[in-house]
DOTOR-808490 format. One record per residue (C-alpha): x, y, z; residue number from 1. Coordinates in nm, 3 decimals. Layout:
<nodes>
(node (X, Y, Z), NUM),
...
</nodes>
This chain:
<nodes>
(node (4.737, 9.945, -1.547), 1),
(node (4.408, 9.862, -1.375), 2),
(node (4.378, 9.526, -1.549), 3),
(node (4.668, 9.285, -1.523), 4),
(node (4.761, 9.168, -1.872), 5),
(node (4.964, 8.867, -1.767), 6),
(node (4.672, 8.631, -1.682), 7),
(node (4.478, 8.746, -1.989), 8),
(node (4.761, 8.648, -2.222), 9),
(node (4.803, 8.315, -2.046), 10),
(node (4.431, 8.240, -2.081), 11),
(node (4.442, 8.333, -2.451), 12),
(node (4.754, 8.120, -2.495), 13),
(node (4.608, 7.797, -2.357), 14),
(node (4.262, 7.844, -2.510), 15),
(node (4.399, 7.921, -2.856), 16),
(node (4.642, 7.632, -2.813), 17),
(node (4.353, 7.394, -2.750), 18),
(node (4.162, 7.517, -3.057), 19),
(node (4.457, 7.523, -3.295), 20),
(node (4.597, 7.196, -3.162), 21),
(node (4.261, 7.028, -3.221), 22),
(node (4.253, 7.164, -3.577), 23),
(node (4.601, 7.026, -3.649), 24),
(node (4.507, 6.687, -3.505), 25),
(node (4.189, 6.672, -3.716), 26),
(node (4.391, 6.777, -4.021), 27),
(node (4.632, 6.489, -3.962), 28),
(node (4.346, 6.240, -3.924), 29),
(node (4.202, 6.366, -4.256), 30),
(node (4.533, 6.336, -4.440), 31),
(node (4.385, 6.078, -4.679), 32),
(node (4.074, 6.286, -4.747), 33),
(node (4.036, 6.574, -4.990), 34),
(node (4.229, 6.899, -4.951), 35),
(node (3.901, 7.090, -4.965), 36),
(node (3.788, 6.923, -4.642), 37),
(node (4.118, 6.998, -4.469), 38),
(node (4.095, 7.359, -4.586), 39),
(node (3.748, 7.376, -4.430), 40),
(node (3.885, 7.258, -4.094), 41),
(node (4.142, 7.537, -4.074), 42),
(node (3.905, 7.803, -4.209), 43),
(node (3.628, 7.728, -3.959), 44),
(node (3.881, 7.717, -3.674), 45),
(node (4.006, 8.067, -3.758), 46),
(node (3.651, 8.204, -3.791), 47),
(node (3.534, 8.040, -3.468), 48),
(node (3.833, 8.177, -3.274), 49),
(node (3.769, 8.534, -3.389), 50),
(node (3.395, 8.511, -3.321), 51),
(node (3.458, 8.367, -2.973), 52),
(node (3.709, 8.644, -2.898), 53),
(node (3.459, 8.912, -3.001), 54),
(node (3.180, 8.749, -2.798), 55),
(node (3.386, 8.691, -2.482), 56),
(node (3.270, 9.012, -2.302), 57),
(node (2.904, 8.901, -2.320), 58),
(node (2.954, 8.529, -2.256), 59),
(node (2.872, 8.379, -1.915), 60),
(node (3.160, 8.285, -1.686), 61),
(node (3.206, 7.912, -1.624), 62),
(node (3.459, 7.797, -1.367), 63),
(node (3.648, 7.473, -1.427), 64),
(node (3.879, 7.305, -1.177), 65),
(node (4.234, 7.329, -1.302), 66),
(node (4.501, 7.064, -1.244), 67),
(node (4.709, 7.142, -0.935), 68),
(node (5.029, 7.171, -1.144), 69),
(node (4.883, 7.449, -1.361), 70),
(node (4.917, 7.800, -1.217), 71),
(node (4.816, 8.108, -1.413), 72),
(node (4.828, 8.377, -1.147), 73),
(node (4.862, 8.443, -0.780), 74),
(node (4.605, 8.711, -0.699), 75),
(node (4.726, 8.953, -0.442), 76),
(node (4.494, 9.055, -0.166), 77),
(node (4.526, 9.380, 0.021), 78),
(node (4.348, 9.564, 0.295), 79),
(node (4.366, 9.916, 0.416), 80),
(node (4.329, 10.113, 0.731), 81),
(node (4.132, 10.342, 0.957), 82),
(node (3.753, 10.360, 1.021), 83),
(node (3.513, 10.399, 1.316), 84),
(node (3.383, 10.089, 1.490), 85),
(node (3.026, 10.191, 1.409), 86),
(node (3.100, 10.093, 1.048), 87),
(node (3.191, 9.756, 0.904), 88),
(node (3.550, 9.817, 0.811), 89),
(node (3.819, 9.629, 0.619), 90),
(node (4.103, 9.817, 0.777), 91),
(node (4.302, 9.845, 1.098), 92),
(node (4.321, 10.112, 1.359), 93),
(node (4.586, 10.368, 1.262), 94),
(node (4.757, 10.310, 1.596), 95),
(node (4.831, 9.948, 1.508), 96),
(node (5.158, 10.029, 1.332), 97),
(node (5.442, 9.781, 1.328), 98),
(node (5.790, 9.929, 1.366), 99),
(node (5.896, 9.760, 1.041), 100),
(node (5.891, 10.001, 0.745), 101),
(node (5.737, 9.870, 0.423), 102),
(node (5.812, 10.019, 0.087), 103),
(node (5.503, 10.136, -0.096), 104),
(node (5.445, 9.874, -0.371), 105),
(node (5.302, 10.137, -0.607), 106),
(node (5.640, 10.309, -0.630), 107),
(node (5.807, 10.012, -0.791), 108),
(node (5.835, 9.960, -1.165), 109),
(node (5.647, 9.639, -1.232), 110),
(node (5.803, 9.490, -1.543), 111),
(node (5.535, 9.222, -1.556), 112),
(node (5.268, 9.492, -1.571), 113),
(node (5.424, 9.703, -1.846), 114),
(node (5.685, 9.495, -2.028), 115),
(node (5.461, 9.203, -2.128), 116),
(node (5.180, 9.421, -2.273), 117),
(node (5.439, 9.635, -2.451), 118),
(node (5.600, 9.331, -2.616), 119),
(node (5.261, 9.196, -2.724), 120),
(node (5.153, 9.536, -2.856), 121),
(node (5.476, 9.577, -3.051), 122),
(node (5.443, 9.235, -3.215), 123),
(node (5.075, 9.285, -3.301), 124),
(node (5.143, 9.634, -3.437), 125),
(node (5.424, 9.513, -3.662), 126),
(node (5.215, 9.231, -3.813), 127),
(node (4.900, 9.441, -3.855), 128),
(node (5.101, 9.723, -4.010), 129),
(node (5.261, 9.483, -4.257), 130),
(node (4.917, 9.347, -4.344), 131),
(node (4.784, 9.699, -4.403), 132),
(node (5.087, 9.786, -4.618), 133),
(node (5.033, 9.477, -4.832), 134),
(node (4.667, 9.565, -4.881), 135),
(node (4.774, 9.914, -4.982), 136),
(node (5.019, 9.766, -5.235), 137),
(node (4.739, 9.562, -5.390), 138),
(node (4.526, 9.876, -5.421), 139),
(node (4.806, 10.065, -5.594), 140),
(node (4.879, 9.767, -5.818), 141),
(node (4.518, 9.759, -5.926), 142),
(node (4.518, 10.131, -6.008), 143),
(node (4.830, 10.091, -6.222), 144),
(node (4.685, 9.797, -6.418), 145),
(node (4.483, 9.786, -6.740), 146),
(node (4.162, 9.598, -6.808), 147),
(node (4.186, 9.288, -7.027), 148),
(node (3.969, 9.319, -7.339), 149),
(node (4.047, 8.985, -7.506), 150),
(node (3.704, 8.835, -7.587), 151),
(node (3.813, 8.473, -7.543), 152),
(node (3.964, 8.534, -7.198), 153),
(node (3.667, 8.739, -7.081), 154),
(node (3.431, 8.469, -7.205), 155),
(node (3.626, 8.203, -7.013), 156),
(node (3.595, 8.405, -6.694), 157),
(node (3.228, 8.496, -6.748), 158),
(node (3.153, 8.126, -6.788), 159),
(node (3.175, 8.091, -6.409), 160),
(node (2.880, 8.325, -6.355), 161),
(node (3.044, 8.585, -6.129), 162),
(node (3.132, 8.946, -6.182), 163),
(node (3.506, 8.885, -6.190), 164),
(node (3.729, 9.157, -6.331), 165),
(node (4.046, 9.063, -6.519), 166),
(node (4.335, 9.309, -6.531), 167),
(node (4.681, 9.308, -6.686), 168),
(node (5.001, 9.445, -6.533), 169),
(node (5.370, 9.432, -6.615), 170),
(node (5.449, 9.450, -6.239), 171),
(node (5.370, 9.080, -6.188), 172),
(node (5.496, 8.769, -6.360), 173),
(node (5.242, 8.520, -6.221), 174),
(node (4.862, 8.543, -6.197), 175),
(node (4.718, 8.642, -5.859), 176),
(node (4.370, 8.719, -5.727), 177),
(node (4.223, 8.917, -5.439), 178),
(node (3.902, 9.091, -5.335), 179),
(node (3.586, 8.996, -5.149), 180),
(node (3.287, 9.178, -5.299), 181),
(node (3.439, 9.255, -5.638), 182),
(node (3.723, 9.007, -5.688), 183),
(node (4.011, 9.079, -5.924), 184),
(node (4.231, 8.845, -6.126), 185),
(node (4.559, 9.009, -6.223), 186),
(node (4.754, 8.844, -6.503), 187),
(node (5.101, 8.930, -6.640), 188),
(node (5.164, 9.082, -6.980), 189),
(node (5.155, 8.816, -7.253), 190),
(node (4.909, 8.594, -7.068), 191),
(node (4.667, 8.605, -7.364), 192),
(node (4.935, 8.453, -7.587), 193),
(node (4.955, 8.130, -7.384), 194),
(node (4.791, 7.813, -7.520), 195),
(node (4.421, 7.794, -7.450), 196),
(node (4.468, 7.486, -7.229), 197),
(node (4.716, 7.668, -7.004), 198),
(node (4.500, 7.982, -6.985), 199),
(node (4.196, 7.778, -6.887), 200),
(node (4.388, 7.594, -6.615), 201),
(node (4.517, 7.917, -6.463), 202),
(node (4.174, 8.083, -6.479), 203),
(node (4.008, 7.779, -6.318), 204),
(node (4.267, 7.782, -6.039), 205),
(node (4.214, 8.152, -5.965), 206),
(node (3.836, 8.125, -5.988), 207),
(node (3.847, 7.833, -5.745), 208),
(node (4.020, 8.067, -5.498), 209),
(node (3.742, 8.322, -5.547), 210),
(node (3.460, 8.070, -5.511), 211),
(node (3.608, 7.938, -5.184), 212),
(node (3.666, 8.293, -5.047), 213),
(node (4.032, 8.211, -4.993), 214),
(node (4.138, 8.577, -4.991), 215),
(node (3.892, 8.650, -4.708), 216),
(node (4.017, 8.354, -4.508), 217),
(node (4.378, 8.457, -4.574), 218),
(node (4.300, 8.804, -4.435), 219),
(node (4.126, 8.665, -4.123), 220),
(node (4.420, 8.435, -4.064), 221),
(node (4.657, 8.733, -4.091), 222),
(node (4.455, 8.920, -3.826), 223),
(node (4.443, 8.618, -3.596), 224),
(node (4.817, 8.566, -3.634), 225),
(node (4.884, 8.930, -3.552), 226),
(node (4.671, 8.920, -3.235), 227),
(node (4.810, 8.594, -3.097), 228),
(node (5.154, 8.599, -3.257), 229),
(node (5.300, 8.458, -2.934), 230),
(node (5.114, 8.130, -2.997), 231),
(node (5.345, 7.904, -3.208), 232),
(node (5.056, 7.695, -3.337), 233),
(node (4.897, 7.991, -3.521), 234),
(node (5.205, 8.014, -3.743), 235),
(node (5.179, 7.645, -3.827), 236),
(node (4.806, 7.669, -3.899), 237),
(node (4.861, 7.978, -4.116), 238),
(node (5.111, 7.791, -4.332), 239),
(node (4.896, 7.478, -4.347), 240),
(node (4.589, 7.680, -4.449), 241),
(node (4.779, 7.836, -4.739), 242),
(node (4.897, 7.493, -4.856), 243),
(node (4.551, 7.335, -4.837), 244),
(node (4.404, 7.628, -5.031), 245),
(node (4.645, 7.567, -5.319), 246),
(node (4.592, 7.190, -5.314), 247),
(node (4.213, 7.232, -5.318), 248),
(node (4.230, 7.470, -5.616), 249),
(node (4.461, 7.229, -5.800), 250),
(node (4.200, 6.957, -5.750), 251),
(node (3.937, 7.189, -5.903), 252),
(node (4.151, 7.218, -6.217), 253),
(node (4.183, 6.840, -6.248), 254),
(node (3.813, 6.790, -6.174), 255),
(node (3.734, 7.017, -6.472), 256),
(node (3.929, 6.789, -6.709), 257),
(node (4.281, 6.920, -6.677), 258),
(node (4.565, 6.679, -6.746), 259),
(node (4.783, 6.617, -6.438), 260),
(node (5.111, 6.605, -6.634), 261),
(node (5.040, 6.923, -6.833), 262),
(node (4.922, 7.108, -6.524), 263),
(node (5.234, 6.998, -6.333), 264),
(node (5.456, 7.140, -6.612), 265),
(node (5.257, 7.463, -6.594), 266),
(node (5.319, 7.490, -6.218), 267),
(node (5.690, 7.435, -6.270), 268),
(node (5.696, 7.703, -6.540), 269),
(node (5.516, 7.962, -6.326), 270),
(node (5.725, 7.876, -6.022), 271),
(node (6.044, 7.962, -6.207), 272),
(node (5.924, 8.322, -6.254), 273),
(node (5.930, 8.612, -6.013), 274),
(node (5.621, 8.578, -5.794), 275),
(node (5.408, 8.822, -5.603), 276),
(node (5.590, 8.994, -5.319), 277),
(node (5.271, 9.012, -5.114), 278),
(node (5.153, 8.701, -4.931), 279),
(node (4.803, 8.849, -4.893), 280),
(node (4.691, 8.788, -5.248), 281),
(node (4.637, 8.426, -5.353), 282),
(node (4.783, 8.288, -5.671), 283),
(node (4.892, 7.983, -5.858), 284),
(node (5.262, 8.005, -5.772), 285),
(node (5.363, 7.928, -5.412), 286),
(node (5.709, 7.777, -5.393), 287),
(node (5.674, 7.678, -5.026), 288),
(node (5.443, 7.386, -5.111), 289),
(node (5.531, 7.317, -5.477), 290),
(node (5.679, 6.973, -5.408), 291),
(node (5.370, 6.858, -5.220), 292),
(node (5.142, 6.991, -5.494), 293),
(node (5.332, 6.804, -5.764), 294),
(node (5.313, 6.475, -5.573), 295),
(node (4.940, 6.529, -5.519), 296),
(node (4.879, 6.600, -5.889), 297),
(node (5.047, 6.278, -5.997), 298),
(node (4.883, 6.055, -5.732), 299),
(node (4.589, 5.877, -5.901), 300),
(node (4.453, 5.742, -5.569), 301),
(node (4.420, 6.080, -5.399), 302),
(node (4.066, 6.193, -5.320), 303),
(node (3.969, 6.521, -5.489), 304),
(node (3.601, 6.564, -5.397), 305),
(node (3.468, 6.901, -5.277), 306),
(node (3.265, 6.971, -4.966), 307),
(node (2.901, 7.069, -5.003), 308),
(node (2.740, 7.382, -4.866), 309),
(node (2.566, 7.185, -4.591), 310),
(node (2.903, 7.051, -4.476), 311),
(node (3.043, 7.405, -4.455), 312),
(node (2.749, 7.522, -4.242), 313),
(node (2.771, 7.216, -4.020), 314),
(node (3.145, 7.258, -3.967), 315),
(node (3.101, 7.625, -3.871), 316),
(node (2.821, 7.548, -3.625), 317),
(node (3.025, 7.269, -3.469), 318),
(node (3.333, 7.493, -3.440), 319),
(node (3.131, 7.770, -3.272), 320),
(node (2.969, 7.517, -3.037), 321),
(node (3.318, 7.426, -2.916), 322),
(node (3.485, 7.768, -2.929), 323),
(node (3.220, 7.970, -2.740), 324),
(node (3.213, 7.747, -2.429), 325),
(node (3.593, 7.732, -2.438), 326),
(node (3.606, 8.113, -2.434), 327),
(node (3.364, 8.124, -2.138), 328),
(node (3.565, 7.883, -1.923), 329),
(node (3.802, 8.011, -1.658), 330),
(node (4.021, 7.777, -1.456), 331),
(node (3.995, 7.777, -1.079), 332),
(node (4.141, 7.575, -0.797), 333),
(node (3.965, 7.271, -0.658), 334),
(node (3.804, 7.311, -0.319), 335),
(node (4.075, 7.100, -0.156), 336),
(node (4.355, 7.293, -0.326), 337),
(node (4.200, 7.628, -0.236), 338),
(node (4.161, 7.520, 0.125), 339),
(node (4.523, 7.402, 0.135), 340),
(node (4.643, 7.723, -0.027), 341),
(node (4.453, 7.934, 0.222), 342),
(node (4.586, 7.733, 0.513), 343),
(node (4.940, 7.783, 0.384), 344),
(node (4.908, 8.157, 0.329), 345),
(node (4.676, 8.340, 0.563), 346),
(node (4.497, 8.098, 0.792), 347),
(node (4.785, 7.921, 0.962), 348),
(node (4.898, 8.078, 1.289), 349),
(node (5.230, 8.257, 1.270), 350),
(node (5.391, 8.009, 1.509), 351),
(node (5.279, 7.688, 1.679), 352),
(node (5.107, 7.726, 2.015), 353),
(node (5.418, 7.623, 2.209), 354),
(node (5.632, 7.883, 2.030), 355),
(node (5.400, 8.185, 2.037), 356),
(node (5.516, 8.482, 2.241), 357),
(node (5.319, 8.495, 2.565), 358),
(node (5.214, 8.774, 2.793), 359),
(node (5.374, 8.762, 3.136), 360),
(node (5.073, 8.906, 3.319), 361),
(node (4.713, 8.861, 3.202), 362),
(node (4.399, 8.995, 3.367), 363),
(node (4.052, 8.893, 3.240), 364),
(node (3.750, 9.062, 3.400), 365),
(node (3.378, 9.046, 3.318), 366),
(node (3.230, 9.382, 3.222), 367),
(node (2.917, 9.547, 3.090), 368),
(node (2.954, 9.724, 2.756), 369),
(node (2.851, 10.087, 2.731), 370),
(node (2.514, 10.132, 2.552), 371),
(node (2.558, 10.254, 2.193), 372),
(node (2.565, 10.629, 2.161), 373),
(node (2.653, 10.669, 1.796), 374),
(node (3.006, 10.772, 1.893), 375),
(node (3.295, 10.545, 1.786), 376),
(node (3.420, 10.339, 2.083), 377),
(node (3.793, 10.336, 2.151), 378),
(node (3.984, 10.014, 2.098), 379),
(node (4.115, 9.999, 2.456), 380),
(node (4.432, 10.178, 2.554), 381),
(node (4.712, 9.962, 2.417), 382),
(node (5.079, 10.056, 2.412), 383),
(node (5.407, 9.875, 2.331), 384),
(node (5.419, 9.558, 2.540), 385),
(node (5.066, 9.620, 2.671), 386),
(node (4.726, 9.510, 2.539), 387),
(node (4.404, 9.657, 2.677), 388),
(node (4.100, 9.548, 2.480), 389),
(node (3.829, 9.748, 2.649), 390),
(node (3.492, 9.585, 2.714), 391),
(node (3.431, 9.354, 2.416), 392),
(node (3.257, 9.026, 2.340), 393),
(node (3.411, 8.699, 2.238), 394),
(node (3.205, 8.631, 1.925), 395),
(node (3.069, 8.954, 1.785), 396),
(node (2.868, 8.968, 1.464), 397),
(node (3.132, 9.186, 1.299), 398),
(node (3.511, 9.209, 1.322), 399),
(node (3.518, 9.337, 1.684), 400),
(node (3.480, 8.996, 1.856), 401),
(node (3.798, 8.861, 2.014), 402),
(node (3.768, 8.517, 1.851), 403),
(node (3.707, 8.671, 1.509), 404),
(node (4.009, 8.897, 1.541), 405),
(node (4.242, 8.638, 1.693), 406),
(node (4.167, 8.341, 1.465), 407),
(node (4.067, 8.516, 1.143), 408),
(node (4.152, 8.882, 1.105), 409),
(node (4.500, 8.878, 1.264), 410),
(node (4.563, 8.503, 1.276), 411),
(node (4.923, 8.533, 1.154), 412),
(node (5.020, 8.844, 1.347), 413),
(node (4.954, 9.060, 1.041), 414),
(node (4.636, 9.167, 0.866), 415),
(node (4.529, 8.820, 0.754), 416),
(node (4.170, 8.845, 0.635), 417),
(node (3.927, 9.124, 0.556), 418),
(node (3.609, 8.920, 0.578), 419),
(node (3.396, 8.816, 0.873), 420),
(node (3.334, 8.441, 0.884), 421),
(node (3.061, 8.260, 1.081), 422),
(node (3.138, 8.112, 1.423), 423),
(node (2.944, 7.799, 1.518), 424),
(node (2.911, 7.599, 1.837), 425),
(node (2.888, 7.914, 2.050), 426),
(node (2.716, 7.877, 2.393), 427),
(node (2.454, 8.138, 2.481), 428),
(node (2.669, 8.300, 2.748), 429),
(node (2.936, 8.385, 2.490), 430),
(node (2.687, 8.615, 2.314), 431),
(node (2.557, 8.779, 2.629), 432),
(node (2.876, 8.835, 2.829), 433),
(node (3.166, 9.072, 2.764), 434),
(node (3.517, 9.083, 2.904), 435),
(node (3.799, 9.328, 2.950), 436),
(node (4.149, 9.193, 2.898), 437),
(node (4.463, 9.365, 3.028), 438),
(node (4.790, 9.190, 2.937), 439),
(node (5.152, 9.298, 2.991), 440),
(node (5.499, 9.182, 2.883), 441),
(node (5.851, 9.325, 2.879), 442),
(node (5.917, 9.291, 2.504), 443),
(node (5.740, 9.502, 2.243), 444),
(node (5.562, 9.285, 1.982), 445),
(node (5.344, 9.453, 1.721), 446),
(node (4.985, 9.537, 1.800), 447),
(node (4.858, 9.284, 1.548), 448),
(node (5.078, 9.010, 1.695), 449),
(node (4.922, 9.082, 2.036), 450),
(node (4.567, 9.077, 1.895), 451),
(node (4.635, 8.766, 1.686), 452),
(node (4.858, 8.476, 1.797), 453),
(node (4.913, 8.610, 2.150), 454),
(node (4.537, 8.657, 2.198), 455),
(node (4.493, 8.298, 2.081), 456),
(node (4.714, 8.191, 2.372), 457),
(node (4.502, 8.391, 2.620), 458),
(node (4.179, 8.242, 2.490), 459),
(node (4.315, 7.887, 2.496), 460),
(node (4.470, 7.924, 2.844), 461),
(node (4.203, 8.123, 3.027), 462),
(node (3.885, 8.025, 2.839), 463),
(node (3.998, 7.667, 2.760), 464),
(node (3.905, 7.740, 2.400), 465),
(node (3.934, 7.462, 2.145), 466),
(node (3.850, 7.570, 1.793), 467),
(node (3.902, 7.457, 1.436), 468),
(node (3.829, 7.592, 1.089), 469),
(node (3.618, 7.415, 0.829), 470),
(node (3.542, 7.483, 0.464), 471),
(node (3.192, 7.382, 0.357), 472),
(node (2.981, 7.411, 0.047), 473),
(node (2.697, 7.656, 0.090), 474),
(node (2.507, 7.942, -0.070), 475),
(node (2.733, 8.223, -0.191), 476),
(node (2.728, 8.508, -0.437), 477),
(node (2.971, 8.508, -0.728), 478),
(node (3.093, 8.858, -0.811), 479),
(node (3.129, 8.857, -1.190), 480),
(node (3.187, 9.108, -1.468), 481),
(node (2.865, 9.265, -1.596), 482),
(node (2.832, 9.469, -1.914), 483),
(node (3.171, 9.626, -1.850), 484),
(node (3.367, 9.725, -1.539), 485),
(node (3.340, 10.089, -1.431), 486),
(node (3.638, 10.095, -1.197), 487),
(node (3.857, 10.394, -1.118), 488),
(node (4.225, 10.303, -1.071), 489),
(node (4.386, 10.400, -0.743), 490),
(node (4.588, 10.720, -0.770), 491),
(node (4.930, 10.686, -0.610), 492),
(node (5.008, 10.945, -0.347), 493),
(node (4.655, 11.006, -0.223), 494),
(node (4.700, 10.765, 0.067), 495),
(node (4.914, 10.467, 0.174), 496),
(node (4.753, 10.122, 0.142), 497),
(node (4.849, 9.828, 0.360), 498),
(node (4.933, 9.493, 0.205), 499),
(node (4.761, 9.175, 0.314), 500),
(node (4.984, 8.946, 0.519), 501),
(node (5.252, 9.209, 0.587), 502),
(node (5.318, 9.446, 0.875), 503),
(node (5.148, 9.781, 0.849), 504),
(node (5.393, 10.034, 0.704), 505),
(node (5.514, 10.331, 0.902), 506),
(node (5.348, 10.643, 0.764), 507),
(node (5.574, 10.913, 0.620), 508),
(node (5.514, 11.267, 0.742), 509),
(node (5.196, 11.414, 0.600), 510),
(node (5.064, 11.077, 0.479), 511),
(node (4.767, 10.874, 0.594), 512),
(node (4.639, 10.525, 0.544), 513),
(node (4.370, 10.455, 0.292), 514),
(node (4.029, 10.383, 0.438), 515),
(node (3.799, 10.111, 0.309), 516),
(node (3.463, 10.082, 0.478), 517),
(node (3.111, 9.956, 0.429), 518),
(node (2.796, 10.086, 0.595), 519),
(node (2.512, 9.830, 0.600), 520),
(node (2.269, 10.120, 0.587), 521),
(node (2.357, 10.199, 0.227), 522),
(node (2.716, 10.264, 0.115), 523),
(node (3.057, 10.118, 0.043), 524),
(node (3.353, 10.356, 0.018), 525),
(node (3.693, 10.220, -0.089), 526),
(node (3.991, 10.448, -0.134), 527),
(node (4.237, 10.178, -0.238), 528),
(node (4.119, 9.819, -0.247), 529),
(node (4.118, 9.508, -0.461), 530),
(node (3.813, 9.333, -0.602), 531),
(node (3.850, 9.045, -0.347), 532),
(node (3.853, 9.314, -0.078), 533),
(node (3.531, 9.461, -0.217), 534),
(node (3.379, 9.112, -0.223), 535),
(node (3.465, 9.066, 0.146), 536),
(node (3.293, 9.395, 0.229), 537),
(node (2.981, 9.286, 0.041), 538),
(node (2.987, 8.960, 0.238), 539),
(node (2.960, 9.164, 0.558), 540),
(node (2.646, 9.336, 0.427), 541),
(node (2.468, 9.051, 0.248), 542),
(node (2.330, 8.725, 0.382), 543),
(node (2.605, 8.506, 0.239), 544),
(node (2.974, 8.521, 0.141), 545),
(node (3.074, 8.686, -0.187), 546),
(node (3.344, 8.521, -0.400), 547),
(node (3.539, 8.720, -0.658), 548),
(node (3.503, 8.561, -1.003), 549),
(node (3.592, 8.869, -1.209), 550),
(node (3.960, 8.787, -1.261), 551),
(node (4.037, 9.160, -1.226), 552),
(node (4.347, 9.246, -1.026), 553),
(node (4.489, 9.575, -0.904), 554),
(node (4.387, 9.855, -0.669), 555),
(node (4.081, 10.069, -0.733), 556),
(node (3.878, 10.351, -0.585), 557),
(node (3.518, 10.232, -0.555), 558),
(node (3.209, 10.406, -0.427), 559),
(node (2.874, 10.230, -0.400), 560),
(node (2.541, 10.372, -0.281), 561),
(node (2.246, 10.137, -0.237), 562),
(node (1.917, 10.105, -0.058), 563),
(node (1.936, 9.913, 0.272), 564),
(node (1.587, 9.778, 0.203), 565),
(node (1.740, 9.497, -0.001), 566),
(node (1.569, 9.156, 0.003), 567),
(node (1.906, 8.983, 0.036), 568),
(node (1.932, 9.084, 0.399), 569),
(node (1.689, 9.301, 0.600), 570),
(node (1.888, 9.550, 0.807), 571),
(node (1.729, 9.647, 1.142), 572),
(node (1.663, 10.013, 1.204), 573),
(node (1.946, 10.190, 1.380), 574),
(node (1.875, 10.542, 1.508), 575),
(node (2.247, 10.599, 1.556), 576),
(node (2.331, 10.551, 1.188), 577),
(node (2.446, 10.880, 1.034), 578),
(node (2.163, 11.027, 0.823), 579),
(node (2.404, 11.078, 0.532), 580),
(node (2.433, 10.702, 0.486), 581),
(node (2.060, 10.647, 0.443), 582),
(node (1.990, 10.619, 0.071), 583),
(node (1.617, 10.560, 0.046), 584),
(node (1.607, 10.665, -0.319), 585),
(node (1.906, 10.450, -0.412), 586),
(node (1.862, 10.115, -0.597), 587),
(node (1.893, 9.775, -0.426), 588),
(node (2.250, 9.661, -0.378), 589),
(node (2.252, 9.411, -0.666), 590),
(node (2.123, 9.675, -0.908), 591),
(node (2.361, 9.937, -0.768), 592),
(node (2.659, 9.707, -0.827), 593),
(node (2.560, 9.666, -1.192), 594),
(node (2.485, 10.031, -1.261), 595),
(node (2.763, 10.196, -1.061), 596),
(node (3.051, 9.947, -1.095), 597),
(node (2.965, 9.737, -1.402), 598),
(node (2.977, 9.415, -1.197), 599),
(node (2.703, 9.172, -1.099), 600),
(node (2.607, 8.932, -0.819), 601),
(node (2.520, 8.578, -0.923), 602),
(node (2.370, 8.338, -0.663), 603),
(node (2.574, 8.021, -0.656), 604),
(node (2.713, 7.740, -0.443), 605),
(node (3.069, 7.763, -0.321), 606),
(node (3.317, 7.713, -0.036), 607),
(node (3.240, 7.886, 0.295), 608),
(node (3.487, 7.921, 0.582), 609),
(node (3.347, 7.850, 0.929), 610),
(node (3.510, 7.869, 1.273), 611),
(node (3.374, 7.586, 1.489), 612),
(node (3.410, 7.605, 1.866), 613),
(node (3.465, 7.258, 2.010), 614),
(node (3.493, 7.370, 2.374), 615),
(node (3.491, 7.696, 2.569), 616),
(node (3.453, 7.784, 2.938), 617),
(node (3.409, 8.101, 3.136), 618),
(node (3.753, 8.239, 3.221), 619),
(node (3.944, 8.118, 3.521), 620),
(node (4.030, 8.360, 3.802), 621),
(node (4.318, 8.603, 3.771), 622),
</nodes>
């Protein structure tokens, strides 16, 4: 599954819990008010929830800081391997292979990915199917019924000014009603023989259901319950809504002049008969709340007023004003928590400085880099127990600089980060001078351990480097969902991805690592990468970091073609750039992201990681 269902269900659970919990609290506070008002609270809550759910894809995304004890998901980051140095790459050289085999994560059966959606789908299907079957039963019941022709009964119904049809059936023993455009009242055989007072009370009760659109609200509540059946509060609200509907219709009967004692006897008489098997239709007999209805009928101090049309409109507007922003909110970590989380996962060195493995022999020599020829430069000539960097700079503008690789990219001895972060406090000579490092030791650590923690030791010993990492607020781009993601899921077996923070897996025979790369002259090509990975690649191309705010998890194949003449960052002309990467007729990168991937870039303020050099010297002699 390209979209992880687990965080979606959790977000729906807590958001629906907030809405339904608020409705139950308001209902309790209005316990001494009329049942019609309490019915309005539950009805508007159900409508607002469904409208907000339908509008969620087009709503803006608002991030709210979550409490530190609330955790909804742990997004997994991954990076993949193999690309020339002339490109900005989010991968490692294929030679940097640790001798520790790693099982391909795509060959595991992820119960969280498939079991949870399957359980939800099964529950929703059962409830929706039962709802559809009940509607079908009502349709068949209507076709098997006969129209009532009694003039007195038809006149009593017509008195209410609506085109209400009255039918008779021997399949029911209590009156029920349903329908939205053309409502139906179905009465049992012999209903016309009841006393006029009893007939009028029943008709007024059923007409009150029709005037309040109770059948429509009952249907919407059934749909909402089927979609979020895992939310316990929806079951409570569903039952409470049904009770308040009956209480409000009872109040309509009394408001029209009905006698409480006579109407109570009528309810007891109807309740003793066989009721409607379907809970979709609304009717006068509902045994689940009979006791409460009888107490309410005989309470002379109970308020029985009805809400006006202006109150209904106001309640709906207020409910939507709360539900729509709630649907747009997504919880995120605070800046301090995010910084702490990062420092605990990928930014802390693998071992303290005193415990890092050290090279036994280290040679550092100044050198002059070869002028660019358009041909990928080799990454030295390293071998087990030996690190040869070639002629490289300390603080390059991409991921080739030694400081960038040692303290960011491979800080833990594994692939730690796929983004390039700014380095501040750099003396001029660091930019202009290059060095060649040749280091040897008897043991055989992994290539990434030598380029990460062990390179940190070389820089701190020979260059007297003192450095620290800061997180600051600055201009960023938020990568958000646009009109709809156009992402192609990664196909297992095409290549082997590497997993962030783990050793690179040994390649089986005939397999290769996936390549993820970005060319600042107009393309991004990802064979198997996550959305945070794609955001890191965009941060290499644009003038500011890109933060993933899509909430989409999983591996995807992504291809992006854009014009390098983008106002976000002017790219200098490079005669060595392959002509195939020049896309002069392609759209700017922000437009290309929307059209080709269904995502969008939103300028914002956010946390930015910075490496700050406190002290550095030219290297000491060998």
